[in-house]
Backbone of each chain as ProteinMPNN parsed JSONL, in Angstrom:
{"seq_chain_A": "MRFSLMILGAPYSSQSVATALRFTQAAIDAGHSFHRVFFYHDGVNSGNALITPPQDENNIPQQWQSLADKHGIDLVVCIASALKRGVLDKKEAERYEQTNHNLNNGFTISGLGQLVDASIESDRLITFGP", "coords_chain_A": {"N_chain_A": [[87.672, 95.466, 100.074], [91.039, 96.515, 99.281], [92.33, 97.799, 96.355], [95.055, 97.924, 93.962], [96.22, 98.99, 90.762], [98.234, 98.101, 87.926], [99.01, 99.523, 84.885], [99.832, 98.863, 81.59], [99.327, 99.366, 78.955], [98.861, 101.618, 76.135], [96.551, 104.349, 75.884], [93.917, 104.216, 73.497], [95.394, 102.557, 71.812], [95.705, 100.098, 72.965], [93.532, 97.712, 74.402], [93.668, 97.486, 77.075], [93.477, 99.701, 78.797], [90.814, 100.462, 78.691], [89.602, 98.158, 79.712], [90.669, 98.202, 82.293], [89.547, 100.567, 83.282], [86.82, 99.879, 83.305], [86.932, 97.758, 85.106], [87.729, 99.098, 87.412], [85.515, 100.793, 87.885], [83.534, 98.835, 88.297], [84.487, 97.562, 90.591], [84.413, 99.628, 92.452], [81.653, 100.08, 92.481], [80.965, 97.732, 93.718], [81.679, 98.21, 96.263], [84.352, 98.258, 96.941], [87.688, 99.683, 97.494], [90.267, 101.867, 96.132], [93.776, 102.067, 96.134], [95.99, 102.892, 94.541], [96.696, 103.715, 91.092], [99.033, 102.623, 88.914], [100.852, 103.769, 86.259], [102.656, 102.446, 83.681], [105.391, 101.843, 81.366], [104.08, 102.082, 78.036], [101.706, 102.831, 79.135], [101.865, 105.258, 80.448], [101.021, 107.251, 78.787], [98.372, 107.732, 79.296], [98.383, 109.79, 81.051], [98.723, 112.093, 79.651], [97.887, 115.347, 79.164], [97.279, 116.608, 76.832], [95.92, 115.0, 75.143], [93.373, 114.788, 72.867], [90.573, 113.682, 72.042], [87.898, 113.129, 69.575], [84.733, 114.732, 70.305], [82.621, 112.961, 70.706], [83.774, 110.659, 71.498], [85.42, 108.478, 73.922], [87.157, 110.186, 76.47], [89.968, 109.292, 77.668], [92.127, 110.096, 79.515], [90.659, 111.999, 80.952], [88.615, 110.427, 82.019], [89.996, 108.844, 83.886], [90.881, 110.859, 85.556], [88.469, 111.873, 86.609], [87.417, 109.643, 87.934], [89.422, 109.286, 89.842], [89.319, 111.674, 91.257], [86.752, 111.531, 92.385], [86.91, 109.259, 93.976], [89.215, 109.248, 95.438], [91.666, 108.169, 94.371], [95.082, 107.443, 93.885], [96.889, 108.537, 91.212], [99.611, 107.53, 89.445], [102.323, 108.126, 87.305], [105.046, 106.397, 85.885], [108.283, 107.646, 86.249], [110.599, 107.218, 84.613], [109.527, 105.918, 82.374], [107.738, 107.884, 81.543], [109.185, 110.285, 80.965], [110.709, 109.507, 78.765], [108.715, 109.218, 76.914], [107.742, 111.686, 76.482], [106.03, 112.774, 78.409], [105.638, 115.08, 80.753], [105.852, 116.776, 83.901], [105.592, 120.076, 85.44], [107.864, 120.487, 87.001], [109.746, 118.588, 86.053], [109.959, 119.449, 83.43], [111.186, 121.901, 83.788], [113.584, 121.041, 84.944], [114.786, 119.682, 82.808], [114.974, 121.662, 80.985], [112.885, 122.07, 79.155], [110.367, 123.632, 77.131], [107.678, 123.174, 77.48], [105.073, 121.551, 79.419], [103.035, 118.689, 80.173], [101.598, 117.004, 81.87], [98.64, 115.607, 83.044], [96.18, 117.111, 85.265], [95.753, 115.76, 88.509], [97.319, 113.564, 88.154], [100.491, 112.205, 89.208], [104.077, 112.292, 88.847], [106.268, 109.722, 89.515], [108.451, 107.247, 91.082], [109.438, 103.71, 90.716], [109.271, 102.838, 93.288], [106.789, 103.541, 94.192], [105.218, 101.638, 93.04], [106.023, 99.344, 94.34], [105.242, 100.065, 96.907], [102.488, 100.14, 96.448], [101.961, 97.445, 96.101], [102.442, 96.521, 98.616], [100.69, 97.934, 100.273], [98.171, 97.292, 99.343], [95.388, 94.977, 99.078], [95.108, 93.534, 96.768], [97.024, 93.539, 93.804], [96.666, 94.326, 90.536], [97.554, 93.567, 87.253], [97.239, 95.107, 84.119], [97.961, 94.156, 81.112], [99.593, 95.138, 77.989]], "CA_chain_A": [[89.064, 95.182, 99.761], [91.752, 97.66, 98.716], [92.99, 97.382, 95.117], [95.886, 98.801, 93.144], [96.362, 98.476, 89.399], [99.351, 98.542, 87.09], [98.524, 99.541, 83.507], [100.982, 98.892, 80.679], [98.92, 99.665, 77.586], [98.596, 103.017, 75.805], [95.161, 104.619, 75.523], [93.589, 104.243, 72.06], [96.128, 101.531, 71.076], [95.527, 98.831, 73.648], [92.24, 97.651, 75.102], [93.872, 97.31, 78.518], [93.045, 100.867, 79.557], [89.355, 100.395, 78.781], [89.29, 97.068, 80.642], [91.021, 98.65, 83.645], [88.545, 101.557, 83.692], [85.577, 99.155, 83.633], [87.195, 96.997, 86.33], [87.742, 100.055, 88.529], [84.135, 101.201, 88.16], [82.792, 97.688, 88.842], [84.954, 97.309, 91.963], [83.873, 100.707, 93.291], [80.216, 99.789, 92.627], [80.82, 96.589, 94.624], [82.026, 98.652, 97.609], [85.795, 98.176, 97.192], [88.376, 100.958, 97.325], [91.52, 101.807, 95.373], [94.911, 102.78, 96.706], [96.788, 103.57, 93.516], [96.829, 103.158, 89.741], [100.407, 102.909, 88.489], [100.954, 103.711, 84.797], [104.033, 102.03, 83.392], [105.633, 101.67, 79.921], [103.207, 102.944, 77.229], [100.563, 103.25, 79.949], [102.027, 106.64, 80.924], [100.313, 108.178, 77.891], [97.076, 108.081, 79.898], [98.561, 111.016, 81.83], [98.982, 113.215, 78.752], [96.758, 116.285, 79.206], [97.003, 117.144, 75.496], [95.115, 114.047, 74.365], [92.145, 115.499, 72.505], [89.785, 112.843, 71.141], [86.633, 113.741, 69.148], [83.86, 114.92, 71.469], [81.702, 111.84, 70.939], [84.549, 109.473, 71.888], [85.883, 108.492, 75.312], [88.375, 110.897, 76.814], [90.515, 108.378, 78.677], [92.762, 110.798, 80.637], [89.622, 112.644, 81.756], [87.891, 109.397, 82.77], [90.831, 108.515, 85.057], [90.898, 112.019, 86.431], [87.227, 112.038, 87.364], [87.329, 108.51, 88.872], [90.373, 109.517, 90.931], [88.75, 112.784, 92.037], [85.564, 111.107, 93.126], [87.123, 108.127, 94.89], [90.491, 109.368, 96.129], [92.666, 107.208, 93.874], [96.366, 108.052, 93.566], [97.292, 108.188, 89.846], [101.054, 107.746, 89.359], [103.009, 107.669, 86.09], [106.452, 106.067, 86.13], [109.1, 108.768, 85.762], [111.493, 106.817, 83.514], [108.677, 105.671, 81.208], [107.056, 109.111, 81.138], [110.096, 111.258, 80.345], [111.071, 108.988, 77.44], [107.585, 109.319, 75.991], [107.312, 113.075, 76.383], [105.003, 113.153, 79.394], [106.416, 115.787, 81.778], [105.187, 117.79, 84.722], [106.28, 121.366, 85.396], [109.179, 120.346, 87.634], [110.65, 117.858, 85.15], [110.176, 120.305, 82.256], [112.201, 122.882, 84.188], [114.841, 120.338, 85.158], [115.396, 119.329, 81.521], [114.928, 122.871, 80.146], [111.87, 121.978, 78.105], [109.503, 124.809, 77.22], [106.292, 122.789, 77.765], [104.791, 120.368, 80.222], [101.725, 118.197, 79.739], [101.001, 115.982, 82.741], [97.267, 115.965, 83.382], [95.863, 117.308, 86.678], [95.309, 114.531, 89.162], [98.387, 112.564, 88.026], [101.811, 112.623, 89.653], [105.203, 111.534, 88.315], [107.083, 109.184, 90.606], [109.294, 106.113, 90.704], [108.97, 102.343, 90.924], [108.991, 102.653, 94.713], [105.338, 103.667, 94.38], [104.618, 100.355, 92.65], [106.301, 98.44, 95.459], [104.349, 100.505, 97.981], [101.119, 99.724, 96.1], [101.814, 95.999, 96.323], [102.452, 96.279, 100.067], [99.544, 98.58, 100.918], [96.883, 96.858, 98.79], [95.077, 93.554, 99.193], [95.339, 92.952, 95.444], [97.624, 94.376, 92.757], [96.265, 93.667, 89.299], [98.238, 94.101, 86.084], [96.541, 95.079, 82.834], [99.037, 94.136, 80.129], [99.296, 95.852, 76.751]], "C_chain_A": [[89.725, 96.395, 99.097], [92.573, 97.176, 97.505], [94.038, 98.404, 94.674], [96.017, 98.152, 91.773], [97.681, 98.934, 88.814], [98.874, 98.43, 85.64], [99.688, 99.766, 82.549], [100.613, 99.339, 79.264], [98.63, 101.141, 77.376], [97.116, 103.207, 75.484], [95.027, 104.707, 74.011], [94.421, 103.268, 71.227], [95.811, 100.169, 71.643], [94.199, 98.862, 74.395], [92.419, 97.682, 76.616], [93.362, 98.487, 79.351], [91.527, 100.838, 79.757], [88.931, 99.304, 79.766], [89.539, 97.52, 82.086], [90.004, 99.674, 84.165], [87.244, 100.865, 84.094], [85.747, 98.378, 84.93], [87.112, 97.928, 87.549], [86.32, 100.458, 88.908], [83.354, 100.058, 88.815], [83.191, 97.417, 90.292], [84.426, 98.375, 92.918], [82.381, 100.468, 93.539], [79.983, 98.651, 93.62], [81.271, 96.946, 96.049], [83.51, 98.55, 97.944], [86.438, 99.562, 97.02], [89.696, 100.753, 96.573], [92.589, 102.639, 96.043], [95.605, 103.571, 95.594], [96.601, 102.895, 92.153], [98.196, 103.6, 89.243], [100.498, 102.715, 86.978], [102.419, 103.523, 84.421], [104.172, 101.805, 81.886], [104.69, 102.594, 79.128], [101.981, 103.432, 77.997], [100.641, 104.706, 80.393], [101.303, 107.649, 80.033], [98.916, 108.538, 78.394], [97.162, 109.369, 80.705], [98.817, 112.251, 80.98], [97.752, 114.122, 78.655], [96.378, 116.79, 77.814], [96.225, 116.176, 74.608], [93.741, 114.658, 74.132], [91.315, 114.656, 71.528], [88.543, 113.591, 70.659], [85.636, 113.747, 70.311], [82.932, 113.745, 71.754], [82.467, 110.546, 71.26], [85.049, 109.617, 73.327], [87.146, 109.32, 75.471], [89.018, 110.159, 77.992], [91.232, 109.111, 79.821], [91.726, 111.436, 81.564], [88.843, 111.624, 82.594], [88.664, 108.979, 84.012], [90.765, 109.625, 86.084], [89.614, 112.08, 87.257], [87.012, 110.862, 88.329], [88.202, 108.765, 90.102], [89.871, 110.601, 91.858], [87.669, 112.287, 92.972], [85.911, 110.105, 94.224], [88.504, 108.126, 95.549], [91.54, 108.355, 95.699], [93.93, 107.976, 93.481], [96.787, 107.596, 92.163], [98.769, 108.527, 89.676], [101.57, 107.265, 88.001], [104.487, 107.464, 86.418], [107.342, 107.121, 85.483], [109.963, 108.383, 84.559], [110.697, 106.591, 82.233], [108.128, 106.985, 80.654], [107.996, 110.075, 80.407], [110.471, 110.821, 78.933], [109.967, 109.19, 76.413], [107.02, 110.734, 75.913], [106.137, 113.428, 77.256], [105.743, 113.753, 80.589], [105.523, 116.68, 82.632], [106.076, 119.042, 84.726], [107.721, 121.231, 85.9], [110.182, 119.657, 86.706], [110.95, 118.69, 83.908], [111.258, 121.336, 82.579], [113.568, 122.225, 84.324], [115.56, 120.049, 83.836], [115.303, 120.469, 80.499], [114.033, 122.684, 78.924], [110.916, 123.147, 78.264], [108.071, 124.44, 77.637], [106.215, 121.639, 78.757], [103.336, 119.98, 80.006], [101.141, 117.115, 80.644], [99.631, 116.475, 83.205], [97.122, 116.221, 84.889], [95.387, 115.994, 87.27], [96.338, 113.412, 89.058], [99.658, 113.107, 88.682], [102.867, 111.733, 89.007], [106.002, 111.017, 89.502], [107.794, 107.911, 90.142], [108.676, 104.767, 91.011], [108.682, 102.023, 92.39], [107.494, 102.708, 94.996], [104.608, 102.397, 93.956], [104.816, 99.33, 93.769], [105.369, 98.765, 96.628], [102.912, 100.038, 97.717], [100.922, 98.237, 96.389], [101.786, 95.669, 97.81], [101.142, 96.761, 100.699], [98.183, 98.059, 100.45], [96.67, 95.375, 99.026], [95.339, 92.84, 97.871], [95.997, 93.986, 94.536], [97.357, 93.666, 91.439], [96.895, 94.365, 88.107], [97.341, 94.006, 84.853], [97.59, 95.253, 81.742], [98.626, 94.782, 78.818], [98.502, 95.001, 75.749]], "O_chain_A": [[89.061, 97.195, 98.438], [93.397, 96.269, 97.619], [93.925, 99.594, 94.971], [95.937, 96.931, 91.636], [98.189, 100.004, 89.148], [98.395, 97.378, 85.216], [100.435, 100.735, 82.681], [101.494, 99.655, 78.464], [98.21, 101.84, 78.299], [96.493, 102.331, 74.883], [95.917, 105.214, 73.329], [94.179, 103.156, 70.025], [95.664, 99.196, 70.904], [93.795, 99.887, 74.942], [91.455, 97.877, 77.358], [92.877, 98.302, 80.467], [91.021, 101.145, 80.836], [88.01, 99.502, 80.559], [88.734, 97.257, 82.979], [89.643, 99.654, 85.342], [86.635, 101.22, 85.103], [84.837, 98.333, 85.758], [86.511, 97.592, 88.57], [85.957, 100.468, 90.084], [82.605, 100.278, 89.767], [82.346, 97.084, 91.123], [84.04, 98.074, 94.048], [81.898, 100.63, 94.66], [78.946, 98.598, 94.282], [81.251, 96.095, 96.938], [83.895, 98.732, 99.099], [85.826, 100.483, 96.481], [90.17, 99.629, 96.403], [92.346, 103.769, 96.466], [95.781, 104.784, 95.708], [96.38, 101.688, 92.062], [98.484, 104.794, 89.158], [100.248, 101.62, 86.475], [103.288, 104.316, 84.784], [103.17, 101.599, 81.201], [104.514, 103.756, 79.497], [101.294, 104.351, 77.55], [99.617, 105.326, 80.681], [101.006, 108.764, 80.462], [98.341, 109.539, 77.966], [96.138, 109.979, 81.013], [99.094, 113.328, 81.508], [96.712, 113.72, 78.134], [95.29, 117.334, 77.626], [95.911, 116.492, 73.461], [93.033, 115.001, 75.079], [91.352, 114.893, 70.321], [88.162, 114.591, 71.267], [85.683, 112.883, 71.187], [82.504, 113.546, 72.891], [81.876, 109.466, 71.291], [85.097, 110.717, 73.878], [88.094, 109.174, 74.699], [88.66, 110.373, 79.15], [90.985, 108.798, 80.986], [91.877, 111.425, 82.786], [88.458, 111.907, 83.729], [88.073, 108.78, 85.073], [90.618, 109.396, 87.284], [89.663, 112.313, 88.465], [86.482, 111.056, 89.423], [87.8, 108.506, 91.236], [89.971, 110.488, 93.08], [87.664, 112.574, 94.169], [85.281, 110.098, 95.281], [88.915, 107.13, 96.143], [92.219, 107.756, 96.532], [93.861, 109.019, 92.832], [97.016, 106.406, 91.943], [99.142, 109.697, 89.755], [101.292, 106.138, 87.592], [105.095, 108.258, 87.136], [107.174, 107.448, 84.308], [110.048, 109.14, 83.592], [111.112, 107.003, 81.15], [108.063, 107.174, 79.439], [107.644, 110.616, 79.359], [110.545, 111.641, 78.018], [110.224, 109.317, 75.215], [105.949, 110.952, 75.346], [105.328, 114.284, 76.898], [106.395, 113.035, 81.347], [104.558, 117.265, 82.14], [107.144, 119.074, 84.116], [108.659, 121.777, 85.318], [111.328, 120.092, 86.588], [112.064, 118.647, 83.386], [112.132, 121.613, 81.757], [114.579, 122.769, 83.881], [116.783, 120.156, 83.75], [115.524, 120.266, 79.305], [114.378, 123.085, 77.812], [110.671, 123.61, 79.378], [107.327, 125.304, 78.099], [107.157, 120.863, 78.913], [102.501, 120.828, 79.694], [100.26, 116.373, 80.21], [99.483, 117.598, 83.688], [97.842, 115.631, 85.695], [94.701, 115.214, 86.61], [96.251, 112.421, 89.783], [99.879, 114.318, 88.71], [102.602, 110.58, 88.664], [106.369, 111.784, 90.391], [107.744, 107.548, 88.967], [107.549, 104.677, 91.498], [107.958, 101.079, 92.705], [106.987, 102.036, 95.894], [103.515, 102.109, 94.444], [103.915, 98.56, 94.1], [104.788, 97.876, 97.25], [102.212, 99.6, 98.63], [99.864, 97.818, 96.858], [101.19, 94.675, 98.225], [100.563, 96.083, 101.548], [97.161, 98.342, 101.075], [97.624, 94.608, 99.158], [95.744, 91.678, 97.858], [95.592, 95.148, 94.497], [97.778, 92.525, 91.252], [96.795, 95.583, 87.956], [96.756, 92.958, 84.579], [98.05, 96.365, 81.482], [97.434, 94.956, 78.561], [98.18, 95.473, 74.659]]}, "seq_chain_B": "MILHTVNQSPFNNQSFADCLKFCRKGSSILLIEDGVYAGKKGTEYSALIESNNNINFYALAVDVKARGLTEDLSPAISLISDREFVDLTVTHKSVQSWF", "coords_chain_B": {"N_chain_B": [[94.421, 80.069, 95.908], [95.329, 80.875, 92.52], [94.264, 83.478, 90.324], [94.449, 83.544, 86.938], [94.877, 85.798, 84.264], [94.352, 86.115, 80.766], [95.087, 88.009, 77.98], [95.615, 87.934, 75.288], [95.189, 86.732, 71.928], [95.379, 83.225, 71.357], [96.149, 82.481, 68.884], [98.025, 84.18, 67.878], [99.959, 84.544, 69.793], [101.907, 83.427, 72.584], [100.947, 83.461, 75.154], [98.637, 82.232, 76.277], [99.204, 79.486, 76.085], [101.53, 79.369, 77.645], [100.485, 80.164, 80.1], [98.743, 78.02, 80.646], [100.617, 76.029, 81.125], [101.713, 76.79, 83.56], [99.593, 76.948, 85.297], [98.05, 75.745, 88.184], [96.306, 72.905, 89.597], [92.964, 73.529, 90.541], [93.183, 76.251, 90.316], [92.243, 79.253, 88.472], [91.458, 80.343, 85.139], [90.985, 83.309, 83.465], [89.694, 84.53, 80.55], [90.267, 87.43, 78.762], [89.666, 90.383, 76.74], [91.375, 90.002, 73.617], [92.026, 87.473, 74.383], [89.81, 85.87, 74.624], [89.448, 84.482, 72.295], [90.633, 82.02, 72.583], [88.663, 80.42, 73.494], [87.034, 79.718, 71.413], [84.813, 77.53, 69.889], [85.657, 74.239, 68.664], [88.361, 74.528, 68.088], [91.934, 73.967, 68.458], [92.613, 75.05, 70.871], [90.262, 75.366, 72.387], [89.767, 72.691, 72.649], [91.846, 71.929, 74.348], [91.03, 73.265, 76.619], [88.603, 71.983, 77.129], [89.462, 69.435, 77.75], [90.639, 69.704, 80.156], [90.09, 69.247, 83.404], [90.897, 70.244, 85.786], [91.115, 72.911, 86.129], [89.42, 76.017, 86.475], [87.599, 77.672, 83.982], [86.976, 80.882, 82.697], [85.342, 83.541, 80.88], [85.303, 86.949, 79.904], [82.255, 88.413, 79.504], [81.535, 90.765, 78.029], [83.687, 91.098, 76.294], [83.587, 88.767, 74.816], [81.142, 89.078, 73.553], [81.646, 91.392, 72.068], [83.254, 90.386, 70.129], [81.67, 88.747, 68.707], [81.326, 86.121, 69.559], [79.573, 84.889, 71.246], [77.675, 82.817, 70.78], [79.339, 80.903, 70.007], [81.111, 79.839, 71.725], [83.08, 77.629, 73.711], [81.339, 75.276, 75.766], [82.608, 74.667, 78.094], [83.444, 76.908, 79.296], [82.758, 79.546, 81.533], [80.713, 82.365, 81.213], [81.268, 85.637, 82.347], [80.451, 88.696, 84.152], [81.683, 92.151, 84.437], [81.513, 92.769, 87.137], [81.58, 90.211, 88.254], [84.154, 89.52, 87.551], [85.591, 91.212, 89.256], [84.759, 89.996, 91.653], [86.023, 87.489, 91.391], [88.704, 88.223, 91.619], [88.757, 88.798, 94.251], [88.103, 86.394, 95.554], [90.207, 84.79, 94.867], [93.636, 84.273, 95.811], [95.716, 85.714, 94.665], [96.474, 87.583, 91.636], [97.519, 86.764, 88.445], [98.739, 88.119, 85.534], [98.78, 87.393, 82.102], [100.297, 88.32, 79.114]], "CA_chain_B": [[94.572, 79.758, 94.485], [95.647, 82.05, 91.704], [93.471, 83.801, 89.14], [95.287, 83.937, 85.802], [94.138, 86.421, 83.165], [95.046, 86.07, 79.474], [94.421, 89.014, 77.144], [96.063, 87.856, 73.893], [94.685, 85.583, 71.189], [96.376, 82.151, 71.294], [96.533, 82.275, 67.484], [99.221, 84.961, 67.516], [100.749, 84.834, 70.991], [102.127, 82.221, 73.399], [100.624, 83.65, 76.571], [97.658, 81.246, 76.744], [99.921, 78.213, 76.245], [102.418, 79.522, 78.811], [99.623, 80.207, 81.282], [98.275, 76.647, 80.912], [101.756, 75.27, 81.667], [101.991, 77.18, 84.937], [98.38, 76.966, 86.097], [97.924, 74.561, 89.035], [94.986, 72.347, 89.876], [92.132, 74.338, 91.428], [93.281, 77.66, 89.944], [91.284, 79.675, 87.455], [91.944, 81.164, 84.031], [89.968, 84.213, 82.937], [90.037, 85.052, 79.229], [89.757, 88.791, 78.553], [90.09, 91.029, 75.486], [91.546, 89.011, 72.546], [92.207, 86.16, 75.003], [88.59, 85.06, 74.514], [89.522, 83.625, 71.103], [91.032, 80.664, 73.002], [87.467, 79.641, 73.807], [86.203, 79.451, 70.227], [84.501, 76.103, 69.695], [86.21, 73.501, 67.536], [89.766, 74.845, 67.828], [92.839, 73.185, 69.312], [92.683, 75.654, 72.203], [89.06, 74.993, 73.144], [89.928, 71.267, 72.973], [92.687, 71.894, 75.557], [90.185, 73.722, 77.735], [87.587, 70.968, 77.423], [90.062, 68.214, 78.294], [91.268, 70.024, 81.44], [89.06, 69.337, 84.449], [91.514, 70.702, 87.033], [91.173, 74.373, 86.141], [88.15, 76.688, 86.145], [87.769, 78.612, 82.876], [85.982, 81.951, 82.594], [85.606, 84.559, 79.859], [84.588, 88.192, 80.169], [81.131, 88.39, 78.557], [81.535, 91.911, 77.1], [84.707, 90.885, 75.264], [83.077, 87.689, 73.967], [80.068, 89.665, 72.742], [82.247, 92.353, 71.132], [83.898, 89.638, 69.05], [80.655, 87.913, 68.055], [81.596, 84.707, 69.879], [78.684, 84.426, 72.321], [77.053, 81.532, 70.426], [80.381, 80.068, 69.423], [82.118, 79.637, 72.768], [83.052, 76.301, 74.322], [80.498, 75.209, 76.959], [83.448, 74.471, 79.288], [83.847, 78.234, 79.793], [81.653, 80.326, 82.106], [80.715, 83.788, 80.876], [81.094, 86.439, 83.566], [80.347, 90.163, 84.02], [82.778, 92.903, 85.068], [81.341, 92.622, 88.582], [82.063, 88.876, 88.633], [85.613, 89.612, 87.427], [86.025, 91.768, 90.542], [84.544, 88.971, 92.686], [87.058, 86.451, 91.245], [89.983, 88.726, 92.155], [88.635, 88.771, 95.713], [88.071, 85.018, 96.065], [91.53, 84.177, 94.652], [94.649, 84.866, 96.676], [96.434, 86.716, 93.878], [96.113, 87.616, 90.22], [98.678, 86.747, 87.551], [98.3, 88.508, 84.191], [99.606, 86.923, 80.98], [100.023, 89.223, 77.979]], "C_chain_B": [[94.717, 81.028, 93.653], [94.622, 82.223, 90.575], [94.43, 84.269, 88.053], [94.406, 84.66, 84.79], [95.003, 86.35, 81.903], [94.337, 87.054, 78.546], [94.854, 88.99, 75.672], [95.473, 86.627, 73.218], [95.757, 84.498, 71.129], [96.858, 81.909, 69.863], [97.701, 83.158, 67.07], [100.129, 85.278, 68.704], [100.813, 83.591, 71.872], [101.517, 82.294, 74.807], [99.603, 82.636, 77.102], [98.346, 79.898, 77.006], [100.835, 78.261, 77.468], [101.615, 79.47, 80.104], [99.168, 78.796, 81.658], [99.372, 75.801, 81.563], [101.952, 75.542, 83.15], [100.783, 77.049, 85.871], [98.217, 75.645, 86.861], [96.478, 74.135, 89.191], [94.21, 73.239, 90.86], [92.205, 75.827, 91.145], [92.28, 77.98, 88.829], [91.982, 80.472, 86.36], [90.773, 81.99, 83.504], [90.466, 84.778, 81.605], [89.422, 86.433, 79.068], [90.298, 89.318, 77.232], [90.268, 89.966, 74.4], [91.797, 87.601, 73.082], [90.992, 85.258, 74.829], [88.608, 84.159, 73.278], [89.963, 82.198, 71.452], [89.817, 79.782, 73.253], [86.609, 79.322, 72.608], [86.069, 77.95, 69.992], [85.259, 75.503, 68.517], [87.649, 73.855, 67.196], [90.643, 74.004, 68.759], [92.863, 73.738, 70.742], [91.434, 75.332, 73.028], [89.116, 73.509, 73.495], [90.781, 71.102, 74.235], [91.866, 72.271, 76.791], [89.216, 72.615, 78.141], [88.188, 69.706, 78.05], [90.701, 68.456, 79.668], [90.209, 70.228, 82.521], [89.594, 69.902, 85.759], [91.475, 72.216, 87.208], [89.788, 74.926, 85.802], [88.4, 77.71, 85.039], [86.608, 79.603, 82.83], [86.338, 82.835, 81.401], [84.742, 85.771, 80.166], [83.521, 88.376, 79.075], [81.16, 89.558, 77.564], [82.545, 91.71, 75.968], [84.284, 89.78, 74.292], [82.026, 88.25, 73.011], [80.645, 90.597, 71.671], [82.888, 91.654, 69.937], [82.946, 88.654, 68.384], [80.776, 86.441, 68.38], [80.589, 84.108, 70.868], [78.094, 83.038, 72.027], [78.098, 80.493, 70.028], [81.482, 79.73, 70.433], [81.971, 78.247, 73.374], [82.196, 76.301, 75.595], [81.309, 74.976, 78.242], [83.845, 75.798, 79.936], [82.627, 78.969, 80.338], [81.796, 81.784, 81.721], [80.458, 84.601, 82.14], [81.044, 87.941, 83.244], [81.584, 90.826, 84.634], [82.736, 92.729, 86.589], [81.863, 91.261, 89.059], [83.585, 88.755, 88.478], [86.186, 90.14, 88.757], [85.908, 90.706, 91.635], [85.627, 87.88, 92.615], [88.4, 86.924, 91.802], [89.965, 88.723, 93.685], [88.743, 87.336, 96.245], [89.377, 84.27, 95.797], [92.583, 84.965, 95.425], [95.466, 85.93, 95.95], [96.058, 86.581, 92.407], [97.387, 87.684, 89.385], [98.192, 87.058, 86.133], [99.298, 88.012, 83.149], [99.268, 87.757, 79.769], [101.168, 89.202, 76.998]], "O_chain_B": [[94.278, 82.107, 94.05], [94.177, 81.253, 89.962], [95.136, 85.263, 88.221], [93.308, 84.195, 84.484], [96.223, 86.505, 81.963], [93.127, 86.952, 78.342], [94.517, 89.891, 74.903], [95.28, 85.595, 73.861], [96.923, 84.801, 70.877], [97.854, 81.218, 69.649], [98.312, 82.922, 66.027], [100.969, 86.175, 68.627], [99.874, 82.796, 71.899], [101.561, 81.321, 75.559], [99.695, 82.222, 78.258], [98.097, 79.254, 78.025], [100.903, 77.301, 78.235], [102.009, 78.821, 81.073], [99.198, 78.416, 82.829], [99.102, 74.971, 82.43], [102.312, 74.644, 83.911], [100.937, 77.041, 87.092], [98.243, 74.567, 86.267], [95.552, 74.909, 88.948], [94.748, 73.65, 91.888], [91.394, 76.596, 91.663], [91.577, 77.105, 88.323], [92.959, 81.178, 86.609], [89.722, 81.457, 83.147], [91.516, 85.416, 81.54], [88.212, 86.602, 79.216], [91.255, 88.78, 76.676], [89.405, 89.1, 74.26], [91.781, 86.637, 72.315], [91.11, 84.033, 74.877], [87.865, 83.179, 73.218], [89.693, 81.267, 70.693], [89.914, 78.555, 73.229], [85.551, 78.711, 72.759], [87.052, 77.214, 69.908], [85.477, 76.164, 67.502], [88.119, 73.514, 66.11], [90.157, 73.41, 69.721], [93.1, 73.001, 71.699], [91.532, 75.056, 74.224], [88.577, 73.1, 74.523], [90.494, 70.258, 75.083], [92.0, 71.669, 77.856], [89.027, 72.339, 79.325], [87.511, 68.993, 78.79], [91.239, 67.53, 80.275], [89.522, 71.249, 82.549], [88.851, 70.03, 86.732], [91.761, 72.739, 88.285], [89.076, 74.381, 84.958], [89.315, 78.527, 85.147], [85.437, 79.231, 82.911], [87.489, 82.873, 80.966], [83.606, 85.646, 80.625], [83.837, 88.48, 77.89], [80.847, 89.374, 76.388], [82.295, 92.1, 74.828], [84.581, 89.844, 73.099], [82.02, 87.94, 71.82], [80.198, 90.595, 70.524], [83.047, 92.247, 68.87], [83.371, 87.82, 67.585], [80.378, 85.593, 67.581], [80.733, 82.958, 71.282], [78.024, 82.188, 72.915], [77.766, 79.341, 69.748], [82.608, 79.388, 70.07], [80.856, 77.748, 73.529], [82.306, 77.214, 76.413], [80.771, 75.074, 79.345], [84.493, 75.82, 80.983], [81.583, 79.012, 79.688], [82.864, 82.375, 81.878], [79.547, 84.297, 82.91], [81.53, 88.386, 82.205], [82.416, 90.168, 85.259], [83.767, 92.564, 87.24], [82.497, 91.156, 90.109], [84.226, 87.981, 89.19], [87.138, 89.581, 89.301], [86.821, 90.527, 92.44], [86.095, 87.401, 93.648], [89.148, 86.138, 92.384], [91.011, 88.654, 94.331], [89.393, 87.094, 97.262], [89.639, 83.239, 96.416], [92.436, 86.165, 95.66], [95.862, 86.93, 96.548], [95.42, 85.614, 91.99], [98.229, 88.557, 89.594], [97.339, 86.352, 85.595], [100.507, 88.188, 83.297], [98.097, 87.899, 79.418], [101.123, 89.894, 75.981]]}, "name": "protein", "num_of_chains": 2, "seq": "MRFSLMILGAPYSSQSVATALRFTQAAIDAGHSFHRVFFYHDGVNSGNALITPPQDENNIPQQWQSLADKHGIDLVVCIASALKRGVLDKKEAERYEQTNHNLNNGFTISGLGQLVDASIESDRLITFGPMILHTVNQSPFNNQSFADCLKFCRKGSSILLIEDGVYAGKKGTEYSALIESNNNINFYALAVDVKARGLTEDLSPAISLISDREFVDLTVTHKSVQSWF"}
């Protein structure tokens, strides 16, 4: 089966990100595939490349990145949610004349259309609330 | 049938009560994260669960264990693994999250 997820919780504040990561791994182990993970509201913080947890703690952005790399999952952060929370890619930083950008590799910034697409293209869309 | 997930404790959030109102006969409710507190034995919420024979109740075992509730959970609730969570999303037509 083909899954997509929507994640609303921020890493290190809400358990939802950890639950979603475990769900993703369990589904992959069971032979399922993933179309997209859509990060919305505070969930966009999972795409912040500057998150630097202590070395003996989980690096959540990195965990998403490596899962996506290995299994071809599209990681999308919502543009409206991301810009408000200071998560920008190079293009948006230039557009708004910001000196820095911090979107992690493996993530892309896009709109709600990608969430609609995920619901159409996937057998199941599962929301992990904050 | 729909799989409903609840991730908030019923003691400080309405989502479990709201979910119960909308959940139809034959559907399932999966308690995850702080949602597992709804299954604590001897509470008004576990009483609601025990008196409802039309809905299947599950709780995510890792979240129950993390909260020290393994021995203190209503017998009307089935403990499941992450893998079984995935299986439930497959066997149900859609998943509705309450938070």
